[in-house]
C-alpha positions as CSV (number, residue, x, y, z in Angstrom):
1,X,-0.7,-25.5,-0.8
2,X,3.9,-25.6,-1.4
3,X,3.9,-29.2,-1.1
4,X,0.7,-31.0,-2.7
5,X,1.4,-29.5,-6.1
6,X,2.5,-32.7,-8.5
7,X,5.7,-32.3,-11.2
8,X,3.6,-31.9,-13.5
9,X,0.5,-29.7,-13.6
10,X,-3.0,-30.0,-14.1
11,X,-3.5,-29.3,-18.0
12,X,-4.8,-25.4,-19.0
13,X,-8.0,-25.5,-21.1
14,X,-9.2,-22.8,-23.3
15,X,-12.4,-21.9,-25.0
16,X,-13.4,-21.9,-28.4
17,X,-13.9,-18.2,-29.4
18,X,-17.4,-18.9,-29.5
19,X,-18.5,-20.7,-26.6
20,X,-15.7,-17.7,-24.7
21,X,-18.4,-15.1,-26.5
22,X,-21.9,-17.8,-25.1
23,X,-20.6,-17.8,-21.3
24,X,-19.5,-13.8,-21.5
25,X,-23.4,-13.4,-22.6
26,X,-24.5,-15.5,-19.4
27,X,-22.2,-14.3,-16.7
28,X,-23.4,-10.8,-17.9
29,X,-27.1,-11.2,-16.9
30,X,-26.1,-12.9,-14.1
31,X,-24.6,-9.2,-13.0
32,X,-27.4,-7.4,-13.9
33,X,-29.9,-9.7,-12.3
34,X,-27.8,-10.1,-9.0
35,X,-28.2,-7.9,-6.1
36,X,-25.2,-9.6,-4.8
37,X,-22.4,-9.9,-6.2
38,X,-18.8,-10.7,-5.0
39,X,-15.7,-11.5,-6.7
40,X,-12.9,-14.3,-5.4
41,X,-9.7,-13.6,-6.8
42,X,-6.4,-15.6,-7.3
43,X,-2.6,-15.7,-8.9
44,X,-3.9,-15.9,-12.2
45,X,-6.0,-12.4,-12.3
46,X,-2.1,-11.1,-12.3
47,X,-0.5,-12.9,-15.1
48,X,-0.5,-10.9,-17.4
49,X,1.0,-8.4,-15.6
50,X,3.9,-9.9,-15.2
51,X,3.9,-11.9,-11.7
52,X,3.5,-15.7,-11.8
53,X,1.0,-18.0,-10.5
54,X,1.8,-21.4,-8.4
55,X,0.1,-24.3,-10.1
56,X,0.6,-23.5,-13.8
57,X,3.5,-24.9,-15.6
58,X,5.4,-22.4,-15.5
59,X,3.8,-21.8,-11.9
60,X,6.6,-21.2,-8.8
61,X,5.2,-24.3,-7.2
62,X,5.2,-26.5,-10.4
63,X,9.5,-25.0,-11.2
64,X,10.4,-26.0,-7.4
65,X,8.9,-29.3,-7.3
66,X,10.8,-30.2,-11.0
67,X,14.1,-28.7,-9.9
68,X,13.4,-26.6,-12.5
69,X,14.7,-22.3,-12.5
70,X,12.3,-20.0,-13.9
71,X,13.4,-18.7,-17.6
72,X,11.3,-15.8,-18.3
73,X,11.7,-12.2,-16.9
74,X,9.2,-11.8,-13.2
75,X,7.7,-8.5,-13.3
76,X,8.6,-7.0,-9.3
77,X,5.3,-6.5,-7.8
78,X,5.9,-2.9,-6.9
79,X,6.6,-2.1,-10.9
80,X,3.7,-4.6,-12.4
81,X,0.7,-2.8,-14.0
82,X,-2.9,-3.1,-12.5
83,X,-4.2,-6.0,-15.9
84,X,-7.7,-5.5,-17.7
85,X,-9.6,-7.8,-15.0
86,X,-8.0,-5.4,-12.0
87,X,-9.7,-2.3,-14.0
88,X,-12.3,-4.4,-14.7
89,X,-13.2,-4.9,-11.4
90,X,-12.2,-1.6,-10.3
91,X,-15.6,-0.3,-12.1
92,X,-17.9,-2.8,-11.7
93,X,-17.7,-1.8,-7.8
94,X,-17.4,2.2,-9.1
95,X,-21.1,1.4,-10.5
96,X,-21.9,-0.2,-7.6
97,X,-22.1,-4.0,-9.4
98,X,-19.5,-5.8,-7.1
99,X,-20.6,-5.4,-4.4
100,X,-17.1,-7.1,-2.5
101,X,-13.9,-8.4,-3.0
102,X,-12.1,-10.8,-1.5
103,X,-8.9,-11.9,-3.1
104,X,-5.9,-13.9,-1.9
105,X,-3.7,-12.4,-3.7
106,X,-0.9,-10.0,-1.6
107,X,0.9,-8.3,-4.6
108,X,-1.0,-5.0,-3.5
109,X,-2.3,-4.7,-7.3
110,X,-6.8,-4.5,-6.6
111,X,-5.6,-1.1,-3.8
112,X,-2.9,0.3,-5.7
113,X,-5.5,-0.4,-8.9
114,X,-8.3,1.8,-7.3
115,X,-11.0,-1.1,-5.2
116,X,-11.6,0.8,-2.0
117,X,-10.6,-0.2,1.2
118,X,-13.8,-1.4,2.7
119,X,-14.2,-3.1,-0.5
120,X,-11.7,-5.9,0.1
121,X,-10.8,-8.5,1.6
122,X,-6.9,-9.6,1.8
123,X,-7.1,-13.0,3.1
124,X,-3.4,-13.3,2.7
125,X,-2.1,-10.3,3.2
126,X,-0.6,-7.3,0.9
127,X,2.9,-6.5,0.8
128,X,2.3,-3.0,0.9
129,X,0.4,-3.4,4.3
130,X,1.9,-3.1,8.1
131,X,0.3,-2.6,10.7
132,X,0.7,-2.0,13.9
133,X,-0.6,-4.8,16.7
134,X,-0.4,-2.3,19.7
135,X,-3.3,0.4,18.4
136,X,-4.3,-1.4,15.2
137,X,-3.0,1.6,12.9
138,X,-2.0,-0.1,9.2
139,X,0.2,2.1,7.2
140,X,0.1,1.7,4.0
141,X,3.9,2.0,1.9
142,X,5.3,2.3,-2.0
143,X,7.6,-0.8,-0.8
144,X,7.7,-4.3,0.0
145,X,6.7,-3.8,4.1
146,X,9.2,-6.5,5.7
147,X,12.1,-6.0,7.3
148,X,15.5,-5.4,5.7
149,X,16.9,-7.7,8.8
150,X,16.9,-11.4,8.8
151,X,14.3,-13.4,11.2
152,X,12.3,-15.9,11.4
153,X,10.0,-16.6,8.5
154,X,7.0,-16.2,11.2
155,X,8.5,-13.2,13.5
156,X,6.5,-10.7,11.1
157,X,7.9,-7.5,12.6
158,X,9.8,-5.0,10.2
159,X,11.8,-2.7,12.3
160,X,10.1,-0.3,12.1
161,X,7.4,1.3,14.6
162,X,3.9,2.8,14.8
163,X,4.0,6.5,14.6
164,X,0.7,6.5,16.7
165,X,1.8,4.7,19.8
166,X,5.8,3.7,19.1
167,X,4.4,0.2,19.0
168,X,6.3,-2.4,16.5
169,X,5.1,-2.6,13.1
170,X,4.3,-5.8,11.8
171,X,3.8,-7.4,8.3
172,X,0.7,-8.5,6.8
173,X,1.8,-11.7,5.0
174,X,0.1,-15.0,6.0
175,X,3.1,-17.6,6.4
176,X,1.8,-21.6,5.6
177,X,0.4,-23.2,8.9
178,X,-0.3,-19.3,10.5
179,X,-4.5,-18.4,10.7
180,X,-5.9,-15.8,8.5
181,X,-6.7,-11.9,9.7
182,X,-10.2,-12.7,11.3
183,X,-11.5,-9.7,10.3
184,X,-11.5,-9.6,7.6
185,X,-12.2,-13.5,7.2
186,X,-15.1,-12.4,8.8
187,X,-16.5,-9.8,6.4
188,X,-16.1,-12.8,3.8
189,X,-18.1,-15.1,4.8
190,X,-20.7,-12.0,5.9
191,X,-20.5,-10.8,2.5
192,X,-20.9,-15.1,0.9
193,X,-23.7,-15.4,2.6
194,X,-25.2,-12.3,1.9
195,X,-23.8,-12.7,-2.0
196,X,-26.7,-14.2,-4.7
197,X,-23.2,-14.4,-7.3
198,X,-19.8,-15.3,-6.8
199,X,-16.9,-14.7,-9.6
200,X,-14.0,-16.4,-9.4
201,X,-11.1,-15.4,-11.5
202,X,-7.8,-16.9,-11.4
203,X,-8.0,-19.0,-8.3
204,X,-6.8,-23.1,-7.7
205,X,-9.4,-23.5,-5.3
206,X,-7.6,-25.6,-3.3
207,X,-6.3,-23.4,-0.4
208,X,-8.6,-24.0,3.0
209,X,-10.0,-21.4,4.3
210,X,-9.8,-18.8,1.4
211,X,-12.2,-21.3,-1.0
212,X,-14.8,-21.9,1.4
213,X,-15.9,-18.6,1.0
214,X,-16.6,-19.2,-2.9
215,X,-17.3,-23.0,-1.6
216,X,-20.0,-21.2,0.4
217,X,-22.1,-19.5,-2.5
218,X,-21.2,-22.9,-4.7
219,X,-23.4,-25.0,-1.5
220,X,-26.4,-22.4,-1.5
221,X,-27.2,-22.8,-5.6
222,X,-31.0,-25.1,-4.6
223,X,-31.6,-21.8,-3.9
224,X,-30.5,-19.7,-6.8
225,X,-27.1,-18.6,-5.2
226,X,-24.6,-18.7,-8.7
227,X,-20.8,-19.2,-9.0
228,X,-18.9,-18.7,-12.3
229,X,-15.1,-19.9,-11.9
230,X,-12.8,-19.1,-14.4
231,X,-9.7,-21.0,-14.3
232,X,-6.9,-22.4,-17.1
233,X,-7.3,-25.5,-14.5
234,X,-9.3,-28.1,-13.2
235,X,-10.4,-27.4,-9.5
236,X,-12.2,-28.8,-6.7
237,X,-15.4,-27.1,-6.9
238,X,-16.4,-27.5,-9.9
239,X,-18.8,-29.2,-9.5
240,X,-21.0,-26.8,-7.8
241,X,-20.7,-23.9,-10.1
242,X,-23.8,-22.8,-11.9
243,X,-21.2,-21.5,-15.0
244,X,-17.1,-23.6,-16.4
245,X,-15.2,-21.1,-17.9
246,X,-12.5,-22.0,-19.4
247,X,-10.2,-18.6,-19.6
248,X,-7.7,-16.3,-19.0
249,X,-9.8,-13.8,-17.1
250,X,-8.8,-11.3,-18.9
251,X,-10.8,-12.5,-22.0
252,X,-13.4,-13.2,-20.2
253,X,-13.6,-9.6,-19.0
254,X,-13.4,-8.1,-21.8
255,X,-15.8,-9.5,-23.0
256,X,-18.5,-9.4,-20.1
257,X,-17.2,-5.6,-20.2
258,X,-18.9,-5.8,-23.2
259,X,-22.0,-7.4,-22.9
260,X,-22.2,-4.8,-20.1
261,X,-21.5,-1.0,-22.2
262,X,-19.5,-0.8,-19.7
263,X,-15.7,0.6,-21.0
264,X,-13.0,-0.5,-18.7
265,X,-10.5,2.7,-17.8
266,X,-6.7,2.6,-17.7
267,X,-4.4,2.3,-15.0
268,X,-3.8,6.2,-13.1
269,X,-1.8,5.8,-10.2
270,X,-3.9,7.9,-8.0
271,X,-1.8,9.5,-4.6
272,X,-3.2,11.4,-2.1
273,X,-1.3,14.4,-0.2
274,X,-2.1,15.9,2.7
275,X,-0.4,19.4,3.3
276,X,-0.8,21.7,7.2
277,X,-0.1,24.8,8.0
278,X,-0.2,26.4,11.6
279,X,1.6,27.7,13.8
280,X,3.9,26.8,16.1
281,X,3.6,29.3,19.2
282,X,6.1,31.6,18.1
283,X,5.1,35.2,16.1
284,X,6.1,34.8,12.8
285,X,6.5,31.8,12.7
286,X,5.1,28.9,10.8
287,X,5.5,24.8,10.9
288,X,4.5,22.6,7.2
289,X,3.8,19.4,7.5
290,X,3.6,16.5,4.1
291,X,2.1,13.4,4.2
292,X,0.3,10.8,2.1
293,X,-2.5,9.7,2.5
294,X,-5.0,6.9,1.8
295,X,-8.8,7.3,0.4
296,X,-9.6,6.1,4.2
297,X,-7.0,8.7,6.3
298,X,-4.5,5.4,6.7
299,X,-1.2,6.6,6.3
300,X,0.6,6.4,2.6
301,X,4.6,6.4,2.6
302,X,5.2,7.4,-1.9
303,X,7.3,10.2,-1.5
304,X,11.4,9.1,-1.3
305,X,11.5,13.6,-0.8
306,X,10.3,16.2,0.1
307,X,11.7,20.2,-0.7
308,X,10.7,23.8,-0.4
309,X,11.4,26.1,-3.4
310,X,13.9,27.9,-3.2
311,X,15.5,26.7,0.3
312,X,18.4,24.3,0.1
313,X,16.8,21.3,2.8
314,X,15.6,18.8,1.9
315,X,13.4,16.3,3.9
316,X,14.2,12.5,2.9
317,X,12.6,10.6,5.6
318,X,9.2,10.8,6.9
319,X,7.8,12.3,9.5
320,X,8.3,15.4,6.9
321,X,8.1,18.5,8.7
322,X,9.5,22.1,7.4
323,X,9.8,25.4,10.1
324,X,9.3,28.9,8.3
325,X,10.0,32.3,8.9
326,X,6.0,33.0,7.6
327,X,3.4,35.0,9.7
328,X,1.0,32.3,8.8
329,X,-1.8,34.7,9.1
330,X,-0.4,36.2,6.6
331,X,-3.0,36.7,3.5
332,X,-1.7,35.1,0.2
333,X,1.0,33.0,2.1
334,X,2.3,30.5,-0.4
335,X,4.4,27.3,0.0
336,X,5.7,25.6,-3.6
337,X,6.7,22.2,-2.8
338,X,9.1,20.3,-4.8
339,X,7.9,16.4,-4.5
340,X,10.0,13.4,-5.2
341,X,8.0,10.4,-5.9
342,X,9.1,6.7,-5.6
343,X,10.0,6.1,-9.5
344,X,8.0,2.7,-9.5
345,X,6.9,4.0,-12.5
346,X,8.7,5.8,-13.9
347,X,6.3,9.3,-12.5
348,X,8.9,12.3,-12.6
349,X,9.1,15.2,-9.8
350,X,6.3,16.8,-9.6
351,X,6.1,20.6,-8.2
352,X,2.6,21.9,-5.7
353,X,2.1,25.8,-4.9
354,X,-0.3,25.3,-1.9
355,X,-2.2,28.7,-1.0
356,X,-2.7,29.4,2.7
357,X,-6.7,30.8,3.3
358,X,-7.8,31.4,6.3
359,X,-10.1,29.2,7.0
360,X,-7.3,26.3,6.1
361,X,-4.8,27.7,9.0
362,X,-3.8,24.3,11.0
363,X,-6.7,21.9,8.7
364,X,-4.8,19.4,6.3
365,X,-5.6,20.4,2.7
366,X,-5.4,17.2,1.1
367,X,-4.5,17.1,-3.1
368,X,-5.3,14.1,-5.3
369,X,-2.7,13.5,-7.5
370,X,-3.1,11.3,-10.6
371,X,0.0,9.8,-12.5
372,X,-0.6,7.9,-16.7
373,X,1.6,6.0,-17.3
374,X,1.1,5.8,-20.0
375,X,1.5,9.4,-21.1
376,X,4.3,10.3,-18.2
377,X,1.4,13.4,-16.8
378,X,0.7,14.4,-14.3
379,X,-2.9,15.9,-13.1
380,X,-3.3,17.2,-9.4
381,X,-6.7,18.2,-8.2
382,X,-7.7,19.4,-4.4
383,X,-10.0,18.3,-3.1
C-alpha cells in the first residue's frame, strides 16, 4: 500500500551475468519438469515498456513519500508496447507450458499481448475493461474505461450503458480498501492449489490478499512445490523460495526461453472484427453491422469510425450499422468497409472487402486483423 512505502526505497540487487545464466537454466529445468506451472506478475514486468513501478527508487509511491515529482517521461498504457516478458509468457501459454497467469497489473498489457481471457486473473482490474453489474456482460475498450466526469473514488460507474440490458457499466479497477473480484481470486487460488511451480515476476509481494496466491505454493515446499521469485528488491516471501533471482524480468526471461529453445515472438496487435449482413424485412434492402469482438466473443471497442466505400455517410460511434439498398440474397454482393482505428500504435486505416455468401447471410463473419507496429502493416485473415 502507498502509505507503507518509506522515503528510502529498498536497495535493488542485480545478479552477476554468470549467476543469472545458471539460475535461468535451473528455472528452465523446473518448467520442463512441471505439470502445473503458473506465473504471478507485478509492476516490474512493465517497467521496460515505460510504465513506472511503485516501490522502486523512482516508483510512484516512493516519489510520493519523498515529495518529489517524476522527471522522466511516462508512456501511456494505451501506447506501451508489451515487453519481452509479456511476449515470453504468451508463447509459454500457447505451447501449453504455462497453465495460468495471476497479475496485479491493471495496465492491460497482458491481455493485449495475447494472454487468453480464460488463462488470467487480473486481481486488481484492467483499465481497459468495464462490466455491467446487472447482467455480468464485459466490454474491452481501446481507451481507459473510466468515467469522464468527477466522482468519488469508490463510485465505479463509467457513465456508459450496457448494450444487452441497459444497465450502468462499471470500471474494474480495485482501489485500496476494496475487495478483490471474487471470481478472479477464486480461480487464482484454485490454480495455486494445483501448481507444482509458481514463478513470481516483478512483484514486491507486499499487497494482500494477492500475495497469498504465490505464498500458498511456497508453503507446500515440503511437498515438492517450487516458488521462484524474480525481483530486484527483497520480498517478504524470499524465505519460501526454492530459487531467488535478483534481476530485471526481461533479463531472466530472455535466458530462460533460450534454455528452453523457444523463440520469443514480437508483439503484433490483434483485433477481431465481426461483420454481419442480414435482411431488414423490406425487399431490396439489407443491414450491415460491424463490431469488434474478443476471442471469447466479448465486445471490444477499437474503431474510431467506419465508412462504406462510395458512401458519404461515416459512423463515428457504436453501434456501427448501415442500411443499404441492396438485395441480401444477391450473389456476389460485396461490402467495402473503410476502418479507422484509435491509432494508439499509429495503425493506419484499413479497407476490408466483405463478400456475402448465400450461407453467410445473417451470420457474423469474423476477420482477424493483425497490425505489426515494427513495419506499420496490416494482415487480414477471414476466420
